[in-house]
Structures are given as structure tokens and as C-alpha cells.
SERO-4910 file (N, C-alpha, C, O; in steps of 0.05 Angstrom, whole numbers):
BEGIN
 pado doro    nc1    nc2    nc3   cac1   cac2   cac3    cc1    cc2    cc3    oc1    oc2    oc3
  Met    A    143   -498   -163    119   -482   -166    100   -487   -143     92   -510   -137
  Lys    A     91   -465   -130     71   -467   -108     45   -456   -119     44   -439   -136
  Arg    A     22   -466   -108     -4   -454   -113    -10   -435    -91    -10   -443    -67
  Ile    A    -14   -410    -98    -17   -389    -77    -43   -374    -81    -49   -365   -103
  Leu    A    -58   -371    -60    -83   -355    -60    -77   -328    -48    -65   -325    -27
  Val    A    -85   -307    -63    -83   -279    -53   -111   -268    -51   -123   -262    -71
  Thr    A   -120   -264    -26   -146   -250    -23   -141   -220    -25   -122   -209    -15
  Gly    A   -160   -206    -38   -156   -178    -44   -136   -176    -67   -121   -156    -69
  Gly    A   -135   -196    -85   -115   -197   -105   -117   -176   -127    -98   -172   -142
  Ala    A   -140   -163   -129   -143   -142   -149   -139   -114   -138   -143    -94   -151
  Gly    A   -131   -113   -113   -126    -87   -100    -98    -76   -106    -83    -88   -122
  Phe    A    -92    -54    -94    -66    -41    -98    -43    -59    -91    -26    -65   -108
  Ile    A    -42    -68    -66    -20    -86    -58    -24   -114    -70     -4   -126    -80
  Gly    A    -48   -124    -69    -53   -151    -79    -45   -156   -108    -34   -177   -114
  Ser    A    -51   -137   -125    -45   -140   -153    -15   -141   -158     -5   -157   -174
  His    A      0   -124   -144     29   -125   -146     40   -151   -135     59   -162   -146
  Leu    A     28   -161   -113     37   -187   -102     32   -210   -121     49   -227   -125
  Cys    A      8   -210   -133      2   -231   -153     22   -231   -176     32   -252   -184
  Glu    A     29   -207   -185     48   -204   -207     75   -215   -199     88   -229   -215
  Lys    A     84   -207   -175    111   -216   -166    112   -246   -162    132   -259   -170
  Leu    A     91   -258   -150     90   -286   -145     90   -302   -172    102   -323   -174
  Leu    A     75   -292   -192     75   -304   -218    103   -303   -231    113   -323   -242
  Asn    A    116   -280   -229    142   -276   -240    163   -295   -227    183   -301   -239
  Glu    A    157   -303   -203    175   -321   -189    169   -351   -195    181   -369   -184
  Gly    A    150   -355   -214    144   -382   -223    123   -397   -208    123   -422   -209
  Asn    A    105   -383   -195     84   -396   -180     57   -395   -195     54   -379   -214
  Glu    A     39   -412   -187     11   -411   -196     -4   -393   -176     -2   -398   -152
  Val    A    -19   -374   -185    -31   -354   -167    -61   -352   -173    -70   -350   -196
  Ile    A    -76   -352   -151   -106   -347   -153   -112   -321   -139   -106   -318   -115
  Ser    A   -124   -303   -153   -133   -277   -141   -163   -280   -134   -180   -287   -150
  Leu    A   -168   -273   -108   -196   -274    -98   -203   -246    -90   -189   -233    -74
  Asp    A   -225   -235   -101   -232   -207    -96   -262   -202   -101   -273   -215   -119
  Asn    A   -274   -185    -85   -302   -178    -90   -305   -151   -105   -327   -142   -111
  Tyr    A   -282   -138   -111   -280   -114   -126   -294    -90   -113   -304    -72   -127
  Phe    A   -295    -89    -87   -305    -65    -73   -285    -42    -76   -293    -20    -84
  Thr    A   -260    -47    -70   -240    -27    -76   -219    -37    -96   -205    -21   -108
  Gly    A   -218    -63   -101   -201    -74   -122   -212    -68   -149   -235    -61   -152
  Ser    A   -195    -72   -170   -204    -66   -197   -192    -86   -216   -168    -93   -214
  Lys    A   -208    -95   -235   -197   -114   -255   -175   -101   -272   -158   -115   -283
  Ser    A   -176    -74   -274   -155    -61   -290   -127    -65   -277   -107    -63   -291
  Asn    A   -127    -71   -251   -101    -76   -237    -88   -102   -245    -64   -106   -243
  Ile    A   -105   -121   -254    -95   -149   -259   -100   -158   -288    -93   -180   -295
  Val    A   -112   -141   -305   -119   -149   -332    -94   -158   -348    -96   -175   -365
  His    A    -72   -145   -342    -47   -151   -357    -36   -179   -349    -18   -189   -362
  Leu    A    -47   -191   -327    -37   -217   -319    -55   -240   -330    -48   -263   -327
  Met    A    -78   -233   -341    -98   -253   -347    -90   -272   -370   -102   -293   -373
  Asp    A    -71   -264   -386    -61   -282   -408    -42   -304   -397    -36   -323   -411
  Asn    A    -34   -301   -372    -16   -320   -360    -32   -345   -352    -50   -343   -336
  Pro    A    -25   -369   -363    -41   -393   -358    -39   -402   -328    -55   -418   -320
  Phe    A    -20   -390   -313    -18   -398   -285    -31   -378   -266    -27   -378   -242
  Phe    A    -48   -360   -278    -62   -340   -262    -92   -344   -265   -102   -348   -287
  Glu    A   -105   -344   -242   -134   -350   -241   -148   -327   -226   -138   -318   -206
  Val    A   -172   -319   -235   -186   -297   -222   -213   -307   -213   -228   -319   -228
  Ile    A   -219   -303   -188   -245   -311   -176   -258   -288   -162   -246   -275   -145
  Arg    A   -283   -282   -169   -298   -262   -155   -312   -275   -131   -329   -292   -133
  His    A   -304   -266   -107   -314   -278    -82   -310   -258    -59   -290   -243    -59
  Asp    A   -328   -259    -40   -326   -243    -16   -316   -260      7   -328   -281     13
  Val    A   -294   -252     20   -282   -269     41   -299   -272     66   -293   -289     83
  Thr    A   -320   -256     68   -338   -260     91   -355   -286     88   -368   -294    106
  Met    A   -354   -298     64   -367   -323     59   -346   -345     57   -324   -340     47
  Pro    A   -352   -370     66   -332   -391     64   -323   -396     36   -338   -392     17
  Phe    A   -299   -406     33   -287   -411      7   -270   -437      8   -257   -441     28
  Phe    A   -271   -453    -13   -257   -478    -12   -239   -481    -37   -248   -476    -59
  Ile    A   -214   -488    -32   -195   -490    -53   -171   -506    -42   -168   -508    -18
  Glu    A   -154   -516    -60   -130   -530    -51   -106   -513    -59   -100   -509    -83
  Val    A    -92   -502    -39    -68   -486    -45    -46   -492    -24    -51   -505     -4
  Asp    A    -22   -482    -29      0   -486    -11      3   -463      9     10   -467     32
  Glu    A     -3   -438     -1      0   -414     15    -23   -395     10    -35   -395    -11
  Ile    A    -29   -380     31    -51   -359     29    -39   -333     39    -28   -331     61
  Tyr    A    -42   -312     23    -37   -285     32    -64   -271     36    -79   -266     17
  Asn    A    -71   -265     61    -97   -254     67    -96   -223     68    -90   -211     88
  Leu    A   -101   -211     45    -99   -181     42   -126   -168     40   -128   -143     40
  Ala    A   -148   -183     38   -174   -172     32   -184   -154     55   -189   -163     77
  Cys    A   -187   -128     49   -199   -109     67   -194    -81     56   -172    -74     49
  Pro    A   -215    -64     54   -210    -36     46   -191    -23     66   -194    -27     91
  Ala    A   -171     -8     56   -150      1     74   -148     32     76   -131     42     90
  Ser    A   -165     46     62   -164     76     65   -189     85     80   -210     73     78
  Pro    A   -186    106     97   -209    115    113   -235    120     97   -256    113    107
  Ile    A   -233    132     74   -257    137     58   -272    111     52   -296    110     55
  His    A   -257     90     45   -270     65     37   -278     48     62   -300     36     62
  Tyr    A   -261     47     82   -269     30    105   -290     43    123   -303     29    138
  Gln    A   -293     69    121   -314     82    137   -341     84    122   -361     90    133
  Tyr    A   -340     78     96   -364     78     79   -384     58     90   -408     63     91
  Asn    A   -375     34     97   -392     13    109   -376      0    131   -365    -22    128
  Pro    A   -376     13    155   -359      3    177   -365    -26    186   -347    -41    193
  Ile    A   -391    -33    185   -398    -60    193   -386    -81    174   -375   -101    183
  Lys    A   -388    -75    149   -376    -92    128   -345    -94    131   -333   -115    127
  Thr    A   -333    -72    139   -304    -71    143   -296    -90    166   -277   -105    163
  Val    A   -310    -88    188   -305   -106    211   -309   -135    202   -293   -153    208
  Lys    A   -331   -140    188   -337   -168    179   -314   -178    161   -307   -202    162
  Thr    A   -304   -161    143   -283   -169    124   -258   -178    140   -246   -198    133
  Ser    A   -251   -162    160   -227   -169    176   -232   -194    192   -215   -212    193
  Val    A   -255   -195    206   -259   -216    226   -269   -242    212   -257   -263    216
  Met    A   -291   -240    197   -301   -264    184   -282   -273    162   -279   -297    158
  Gly    A   -269   -254    149   -249   -262    129   -227   -278    141   -218   -298    130
  Ala    A   -217   -269    164   -196   -283    179   -206   -311    187   -191   -331    183
  Ile    A   -230   -313    198   -240   -339    206   -243   -358    182   -235   -381    184
  Asn    A   -253   -348    160   -257   -365    136   -230   -374    124   -227   -397    117
  Met    A   -211   -356    123   -185   -363    111   -169   -381    130   -155   -399    121
  Leu    A   -171   -376    156   -157   -393    175   -170   -421    175   -155   -441    178
  Gly    A   -196   -422    173   -209   -448    171   -200   -464    147   -196   -488    148
  Leu    A   -197   -449    124   -187   -462    100   -159   -472    104   -152   -494     97
  Ala    A   -142   -454    115   -114   -462    120   -112   -486    138    -95   -504    134
  Lys    A   -129   -487    158   -129   -510    176   -136   -536    162   -123   -557    165
  Arg    A   -157   -535    145   -166   -559    131   -145   -569    111   -141   -594    110
  Ile    A   -133   -551     96   -115   -560     75    -85   -559     83    -68   -564     67
  Lys    A    -80   -552    108    -53   -550    119    -35   -531    103    -12   -537     97
  Ala    A    -47   -508     96    -32   -487     82    -20   -467    102    -30   -463    124
  Lys    A      2   -455     93     14   -433    109     -2   -407    102     -8   -403     78
  Ile    A     -8   -390    121    -24   -367    116    -12   -342    129     -3   -342    152
  Leu    A    -11   -320    113      0   -295    122    -23   -274    125    -39   -271    107
  Gln    A    -24   -261    147    -44   -239    152    -31   -212    147    -11   -205    159
  Ala    A    -43   -197    128    -34   -169    124    -48   -152    145    -70   -142    142
  Ser    A    -34   -149    168    -43   -131    189    -33   -103    183    -24    -98    160
  Thr    A    -33    -85    202    -29    -57    196    -17    -43    220    -19    -51    243
  Ser    A     -3    -21    213      7     -3    235    -16      9    250    -11     20    272
  Glu    A    -40      8    239    -63     20    253    -69      5    279    -84     16    296
  Val    A    -58    -19    283    -62    -32    309    -49    -17    331    -56    -21    355
  Tyr    A    -31      1    325    -18     18    345    -34     43    352    -28     57    371
  Gly    A    -55     48    336    -72     72    340    -56     98    339    -38    101    321
  Asp    A    -62    116    356    -47    141    359    -26    136    380    -31    140    404
  Pro    A     -2    127    372     17    115    391     29    135    411     34    158    405
  Gln    A     33    124    435     46    140    456     75    132    459     89    142    476
  Ile    A     84    113    442    112    104    442    122    109    413    109    102    394
  His    A    147    120    411    157    126    384    187    120    383    202    128    401
  Pro    A    196    105    363    180     92    342    166     67    354    170     60    377
  Gln    A    149     55    338    132     33    348    146      6    344    155     -1    322
  Lys    A    148     -9    366    159    -36    365    136    -56    367    114    -49    376
  Glu    A    142    -80    359    120   -100    358    109   -107    385     86   -117    387
  Asp    A    124   -103    407    114   -109    433     97    -87    445     87    -89    468
  Tyr    A     93    -65    431     76    -43    440     47    -51    435     40    -59    412
  Trp    A     29    -48    455      2    -57    453    -17    -37    439    -39    -44    432
  Gly    A     -8    -13    436    -24      6    420    -41     24    437    -45     19    461
  His    A    -52     44    425    -69     65    438    -92     71    418    -92     91    404
  Val    A   -112     53    419   -133     53    399   -160     61    412   -166     51    434
  Asn    A   -175     78    399   -202     85    408   -221     64    397   -226     63    373
  Pro    A   -233     47    415   -249     25    405   -277     33    395   -291     17    383
  Ile    A   -284     58    399   -311     67    390   -309     91    371   -329    104    365
  Gly    A   -285     97    361   -280    119    343   -288    112    314   -295     89    308
  Thr    A   -286    132    297   -293    128    269   -274    109    254   -281     97    234
  Arg    A   -250    107    264   -230     89    251   -230     61    263   -216     43    254
  Ala    A   -246     57    284   -245     31    299   -252      7    282   -242    -15    287
  Cys    A   -270     11    263   -279    -12    246   -255    -25    233   -254    -49    229
  Tyr    A   -235     -9    225   -211    -19    212   -190    -27    233   -180    -50    233
  Asp    A   -184     -9    252   -164    -14    272   -170    -39    289   -154    -57    291
  Glu    A   -195    -40    299   -202    -62    317   -207    -88    301   -201   -110    311
  Gly    A   -217    -85    276   -220   -109    259   -193   -123    255   -191   -147    256
  Lys    A   -173   -107    249   -146   -118    245   -134   -130    270   -120   -149    270
  Arg    A   -140   -117    293   -130   -127    319   -143   -154    325   -129   -173    334
  Val    A   -169   -156    320   -183   -182    325   -172   -203    306   -168   -227    313
  Ala    A   -166   -196    281   -155   -215    262   -128   -226    272   -123   -250    270
  Glu    A   -112   -208    283    -86   -218    295    -92   -238    317    -78   -259    319
  Thr    A   -111   -232    334   -119   -250    356   -127   -277    345   -118   -298    355
  Leu    A   -144   -277    324   -153   -302    312   -130   -318    301   -129   -343    304
  Phe    A   -112   -304    288    -89   -319    277    -73   -332    299    -65   -356    296
  Met    A    -68   -318    321    -53   -330    343    -69   -353    355    -57   -374    362
  Asn    A    -95   -351    358   -111   -372    369   -111   -397    352   -109   -419    362
  Tyr    A   -114   -393    325   -113   -416    307    -86   -430    308    -84   -454    305
  His    A    -65   -414    311    -38   -425    313    -35   -441    338    -25   -464    338
  Gln    A    -43   -430    361    -39   -442    387    -57   -467    390    -49   -487    402
  Gln    A    -82   -465    381   -101   -486    386   -101   -508    364   -105   -531    370
  Asn    A    -95   -500    339    -98   -519    317    -72   -522    301    -72   -536    280
  Asn    A    -50   -510    311    -24   -513    297    -24   -503    269     -8   -513    252
  Val    A    -40   -484    262    -40   -472    236    -14   -456    233     -6   -441    251
  Lys    A     -1   -459    210     24   -444    204     17   -416    196      7   -411    174
  Ile    A     23   -396    213     15   -369    208     39   -350    207     61   -356    217
  Lys    A     34   -327    194     53   -305    193     36   -279    196     15   -277    184
  Ile    A     46   -260    212     31   -234    215     50   -211    208     71   -208    221
  Ala    A     42   -196    188     57   -172    180     42   -147    187     18   -145    181
  Arg    A     55   -129    201     42   -102    207     53    -82    186     76    -73    188
  Ile    A     36    -76    167     45    -60    144     41    -30    151     20    -21    160
  Phe    A     62    -14    146     61     15    149     55     28    122     56     15    101
  Asn    A     49     54    123     41     69     98     56     60     74     81     61     73
  Thr    A     42     51     54     54     41     29     41     56      6     17     62      6
  Tyr    A     58     62    -14     48     77    -37     61     66    -63     80     51    -61
  Gly    A     50     74    -86     61     66   -111     40     65   -133     16     71   -127
  Pro    A     47     57   -157     27     54   -179      5     35   -171      8     16   -155
  Arg    A    -19     41   -182    -44     26   -177    -58     33   -151    -78     21   -144
  Met    A    -48     53   -137    -64     64   -115    -90     75   -127    -90     85   -149
  His    A   -112     73   -112   -137     84   -121   -135    114   -121   -128    126   -100
  Pro    A   -142    128   -143   -139    157   -143   -157    172   -124   -151    195   -117
  Asn    A   -178    159   -115   -197    173    -96   -198    159    -69   -220    158    -56
  Asp    A   -176    147    -61   -178    132    -36   -173    149    -11   -175    139     12
  Gly    A   -167    175    -14   -164    192      9   -138    190     23   -133    203     43
  Arg    A   -119    173     13    -93    171     26    -75    193     17    -78    204     -5
  Val    A    -57    201     34    -43    226     31    -26    227      5    -26    248     -8
  Val    A    -12    206     -1      5    206    -25    -12    209    -51     -6    227    -67
  Ser    A    -32    193    -54    -49    194    -78    -64    221    -78    -67    233    -99
  Asn    A    -74    230    -55    -88    256    -53    -71    278    -64    -79    294    -82
  Phe    A    -46    280    -54    -29    302    -61    -21    301    -91    -21    322   -104
  Ile    A    -15    277   -101     -7    275   -129    -30    282   -147    -26    297   -166
  Val    A    -54    272   -142    -77    277   -159    -84    307   -158    -90    319   -178
  Gln    A    -83    319   -134    -89    348   -131    -69    365   -147    -77    383   -161
  Thr    A    -43    358   -145    -24    375   -159    -25    371   -189    -23    391   -204
  Leu    A    -29    347   -198    -31    342   -227    -56    355   -239    -55    363   -263
  Asn    A    -77    359   -223   -101    373   -232    -99    403   -227   -119    417   -231
  Gln    A    -75    412   -218    -71    440   -211    -91    451   -191   -100    474   -192
  Lys    A    -99    434   -172   -117    442   -150   -101    446   -125    -78    437   -123
  Asp    A   -113    460   -105    -99    464    -80    -95    437    -66   -112    419    -67
  Ile    A    -72    435    -52    -67    411    -36    -80    415     -8    -77    436      4
  Thr    A    -94    395      1   -108    396     26    -92    382     48    -87    358     45
  Ile    A    -84    396     68    -71    384     91    -90    385    115   -101    406    121
  Tyr    A    -94    362    128   -111    361    152    -94    365    177    -75    349    181
  Gly    A   -100    385    193    -83    391    216    -63    412    207    -66    426    187
  Asp    A    -41    414    223    -21    435    217      2    425    199     20    440    192
  Gly    A      0    399    191     20    388    172     45    378    186     64    369    173
  Gln    A     47    381    213     70    372    227     69    343    236     88    332    246
  Gln    A     45    331    233     43    302    238     61    287    219     65    295    196
  Thr    A     72    264    228     92    250    212     81    223    202     64    211    215
  Arg    A     93    215    180     87    188    169    114    177    157    132    192    151
  Ser    A    114    151    154    137    138    142    127    124    117    109    107    118
  Phe    A    137    131     94    126    122     68    143    101     56    167    104     51
  Gln    A    131     78     50    144     54     39    135     49     11    111     48      6
  Tyr    A    154     46     -8    146     40    -35    138     11    -38    148     -7    -24
  Ile    A    119      5    -56    106    -21    -58    126    -43    -62    123    -65    -51
  Asp    A    148    -39    -78    167    -60    -83    181    -70    -57    187    -93    -53
  Asp    A    186    -51    -39    199    -58    -13    180    -75      4    188    -94     16
  Leu    A    154    -67      4    134    -83     19    133   -111      9    133   -130     25
  Leu    A    131   -115    -18    129   -142    -29    152   -160    -20    148   -183    -13
  Ala    A    176   -148    -21    200   -164    -13    197   -172     16    204   -195     23
  Gly    A    187   -154     33    183   -160     61    163   -182     66    167   -200     82
  Leu    A    140   -181     52    119   -201     55    129   -229     46    124   -248     60
  Ile    A    142   -230     23    151   -256     13    173   -267     31    174   -291     36
  Asn    A    191   -250     41    212   -259     60    199   -270     85    208   -290     96
  Leu    A    178   -257     94    164   -266    119    151   -294    114    154   -312    130
  Met    A    138   -297     91    125   -322     85    145   -345     83    139   -368     89
  Glu    A    170   -338     75    190   -359     72    206   -365     97    224   -383     97
  Thr    A    201   -351    119    215   -357    144    205   -384    155    184   -395    147
  Gly    A    221   -396    173    215   -422    184    190   -420    202    180   -399    209
  Asp    A    179   -444    208    154   -445    224    156   -433    252    136   -427    264
  Asp    A    181   -431    262    184   -421    289    181   -391    291    177   -380    313
  Phe    A    182   -376    268    178   -347    268    151   -341    256    145   -347    233
  Ile    A    133   -328    272    106   -322    262    100   -292    262     81   -283    250
  Gly    A    117   -276    277    111   -248    279     94   -243    304     93   -259    322
  Pro    A     81   -220    305     79   -199    285    106   -185    280    122   -182    298
  Val    A    109   -175    256    133   -160    248    126   -135    232    110   -137    214
  Asn    A    138   -113    240    134    -88    225    147    -89    198    171    -97    196
  Ile    A    132    -82    177    144    -78    150    138    -50    141    115    -44    133
  Gly    A    157    -33    143    153     -5    136    180      9    133    201     -2    138
  Asn    A    179     34    124    203     50    120    207     68    145    189     85    150
  Pro    A    229     66    159    232     82    184    240    111    179    243    126    198
  Thr    A    244    119    154    250    147    148    225    164    151    205    159    137
  Glu    A    225    183    169    201    198    177    199    225    162    220    239    160
  Phe    A    176    232    153    171    258    140    146    271    152    127    256    159
  Thr    A    146    297    154    121    310    161    103    311    136    113    310    114
  Ile    A     77    314    141     58    315    118     64    341    102     60    340     77
  Leu    A     72    362    115     79    387    100    103    382     82    103    391     59
  Glu    A    123    368     92    147    362     76    139    346     51    148    351     29
  Leu    A    121    326     55    111    310     32     97    328     12    102    326    -12
  Ala    A     79    346     21     64    364      3     84    381    -13     80    384    -38
  Glu    A    103    392      0    122    410    -14    139    394    -34    146    404    -56
  Lys    A    145    369    -28    161    352    -46    145    345    -71    155    346    -93
  Val    A    119    338    -67    102    332    -90     98    356   -108     98    353   -133
  Ile    A     94    379    -96     91    404   -112    116    409   -129    114    415   -153
  Ala    A    139    406   -117    164    410   -131    168    390   -153    177    397   -175
  Met    A    162    364   -148    167    343   -168    147    345   -191    154    336   -214
  Thr    A    123    355   -187    104    357   -209    105    384   -223     92    388   -244
  Gly    A    120    403   -211    121    430   -223     94    444   -222     88    461   -238
  Ser    A     78    436   -202     50    447   -199     50    475   -187     69    483   -173
  Lys    A     29    490   -193     25    516   -181      6    514   -157     -4    535   -148
  Ser    A      1    490   -148    -18    486   -126    -10    501   -101     13    502    -94
  Asn    A    -30    512    -87    -26    523    -61    -33    502    -40    -46    482    -46
  Ile    A    -24    507    -15    -30    488      7    -51    501     24    -48    524     33
  Ile    A    -73    487     29    -94    496     47    -97    477     70    -92    453     67
  Tyr    A   -105    487     93   -107    471    117   -136    467    126   -152    486    126
  Lys    A   -142    442    135   -168    436    145   -165    421    172   -143    411    178
  Pro    A   -187    420    188   -184    407    215   -176    378    212   -183    364    193
  Leu    A   -161    368    232   -151    340    233   -175    322    239   -190    328    258
  Pro    A   -178    300    224   -200    281    230   -197    268    257   -175    267    268
  Glu    A   -218    257    268   -218    243    293   -198    220    293   -198    204    274
  Asp    A   -182    217    314   -164    195    319   -142    192    298   -130    171    296
  Asp    A   -137    213    283   -115    212    263    -89    213    278    -84    231    294
  Pro    A    -71    192    275    -47    191    290    -28    215    284    -26    223    262
  Leu    A    -15    225    305      4    248    301     31    238    293     46    253    280
  Gln    A     39    214    301     65    203    294     62    174    286     46    159    297
  Arg    A     77    166    266     77    138    257    104    132    245    111    142    224
  Lys    A    119    114    259    145    106    249    152     78    259    150     74    283
  Pro    A    159     60    241    164     32    251    192     29    261    211     41    251
  Asp    A    195     13    282    221      2    289    223    -24    273    207    -43    277
  Ile    A    243    -27    256    245    -50    238    268    -69    246    277    -85    230
  Ser    A    277    -67    271    299    -84    281    292   -114    277    309   -129    269
  Leu    A    267   -121    283    259   -149    281    259   -158    252    268   -181    246
  Ala    A    249   -141    234    249   -149    206    277   -152    195    282   -171    179
  Lys    A    295   -135    204    323   -138    195    335   -164    204    349   -178    190
  Lys    A    329   -171    229    340   -195    242    328   -221    230    342   -239    223
  Glu    A    301   -222    230    288   -247    223    282   -250    193    282   -273    183
  Leu    A    279   -228    179    272   -230    150    295   -222    132    294   -225    108
  Asn    A    317   -213    145    339   -202    129    329   -181    109    336   -182     86
  Trp    A    313   -163    119    298   -144    102    301   -116    113    300   -111    137
  Glu    A    303    -97     95    300    -69    100    293    -55     74    300    -65     53
  Pro    A    279    -32     75    271    -19     50    295     -6     36    315      2     49
  His    A    293     -4      9    315      7     -7    307     30    -24    324     46    -33
  Val    A    281     33    -29    272     54    -48    268     80    -33    252     83    -15
  Glu    A    284    101    -41    281    127    -29    255    141    -38    244    134    -59
  Leu    A    246    159    -21    220    172    -26    219    186    -54    199    184    -68
  Asp    A    241    200    -61    241    214    -87    237    194   -110    223    200   -129
  Glu    A    251    172   -109    250    152   -131    222    140   -132    210    138   -154
  Gly    A    211    132   -109    184    121   -109    162    140   -117    144    133   -132
  Leu    A    165    165   -108    145    186   -116    146    191   -146    125    195   -159
  Gly    A    170    191   -157    173    195   -186    157    174   -202    143    181   -221
  Lys    A    160    149   -194    145    127   -208    115    130   -204     99    125   -222
  Thr    A    107    138   -180     79    140   -173     66    164   -188     44    162   -198
  Ile    A     81    186   -190     71    210   -204     68    203   -234     48    211   -246
  Asn    A     87    188   -246     85    180   -274     60    163   -278     46    166   -298
  Tyr    A     54    145   -260     30    128   -262      5    144   -262    -12    141   -279
  Phe    A      2    163   -243    -22    179   -241    -24    199   -265    -46    205   -274
  Asp    A     -1    208   -274     -2    226   -297    -14    212   -322    -30    224   -336
  Lys    A     -6    187   -326    -17    172   -349    -46    165   -344    -63    166   -362
  Leu    A    -53    158   -319    -81    151   -312    -99    174   -317   -121    171   -328
  Leu    A    -91    198   -307   -108    221   -310   -110    231   -338   -131    243   -346
  Ser    A    -90    227   -354    -90    236   -382   -110    219   -399   -120    228   -420
  Lys    A   -116    194   -389   -135    176   -403   -164    184   -397   -182    179   -413
  Ser    A   -168    195   -373   -195    200   -363   -207    226   -374   -229    233   -368
***
């Protein structure tokens, strides 16, 4: 049994990670300030005597004794991270500094949940880990993109200067149950719109592409990364390399929900990437990992989740 701290533990990804780590026989501490996380995501875990919940903001120092830290704390959808961009940067940067300082003091292994957004609007396709990215440092998305890029820098600096055991995961589009219904991300947007029999909104012409990874695949990748030897630190892409256009996704969701929704088009937001697809050769080699959940299967589970959620409201 390991003692494991998960920052952002009440969020979409964090809550699933807490659950999986508990199921594997670990003691888990969820740390969250509930800006985008929700207690409803973890309430079913609270009867477990090996699960602990702490309300705390990672921009402030935190002290605890643990074996491993998964640093997931940060709003991850444009609606939420653009709501308070200064706070978003602070969460990525100060959160990384505080968690790395903790890891250094207690000699814990620490994993940074970075993002495919470090590649910006990429000029190389698919994206490999050695690509430096094409990011607008003063755009509306920069608070998230650049915050995560600085966090990666800090992780490397703490490793090189202080021998902190680090892992860096670059997470690509992930979906599944417990996504926030109003987070503005494309999968949850489309599902909620179709279930409410409203028009589906596509920004741009719908030909921009994304690669959609189901939550269970991501969790396996993160845990495999944490369990690699100290000589492998990443960064490593964790995503599904099967590429879909946004229009294809919209049509698939309409068909699966049996909705009468029409598709309407609106202008593309600033700096919205036109293509996003991971090269996962490194993950296959170093983590012995690749995704297994097909889009139809994952969407089915996600649609069922939102259907039940909306029927309660």
C-alpha cells in the first residue's frame, strides 16, 4: 500500500484516478479547492477508510507525508481557465512549485499532468514529444498553454538541480463520465446539446481534427508512467491517435442519441488548433501502453452518464 496525493482529486480526471488507485489497494488523499472539481465526483469514495479529502488551493504551500504525488490541479477547459486567467497561471506555476517543493522535502515521486496544449496550433502532424510547439504567448489561451509549459520547465529544473523523481505526461483530449456539463469542451457540449434537443454548435467549418481518448485509457497510461523506472521521466504523449473531424463527432453523437438536433456553425475562437493528434510511439515503447477503448464504446458510456445527470436536474 502506497500513500498517494492527487491534486485536483475532485475533478473529472482526478476523481477517476482516486477511485482507480483506491481499487488497487492504496491510501489516497484528494486535494481540491472545488473551483471546477465537485464533491459529487468523489462522494461515493468517502466511506472508504483509506480515502481522505482535503479542501486546499495548490497556490498555497501544503505539507503532508506521501509516497507519490499526481499533480492534476488546474482548470482544463477554455471556459473555466479563461474565467480567471491570472489564477490559471498561478495554479499551474505556483502549484508546480509548491508540489515540487513538497516532493523534494519528503522524497516523493511526482507526476505532472501536462497537456497537448503545449504544442499550441501545431505545424507538425502528428505531434511528437521533441516538437517544441507553436504557441501564442499573449493569446486568450496562453494562461493555460504557457502555464503548463512553465510547469514542465519547473519539473525538469527540480529534477536536474535537486534530483526530484519526476514524470511528465502530455495528456490529449480526454472524455468520459463526470465531465463537467458546462465546461465548453466539444464532447460534453455535443452530448448535452443533443440530449436537450438543442442545435449542435460547431466553431469553424468542422473540418478541424481532434483525437478523443476515453478516461480509462488515460488512467492506465498515467499509472504505467508513474511505475516506470527513475531513468524515464518523459515528457510522453498519452492520447488516442485515431483522428476525427469535429463534424464527424457531431454527426456520431446525433446518431447515437437519436436526437433531432441541427448543426449550426459559429466563428472559430482565437488560437483554436486546427489539428491535434499524438504520436504515441514513445508511450508504446516506454510504458507498454496504447488506448483500447473505441470512440463508439466510450461515447455510449458518456452519453448514458449525461442522460442520467440531466434527468435528475
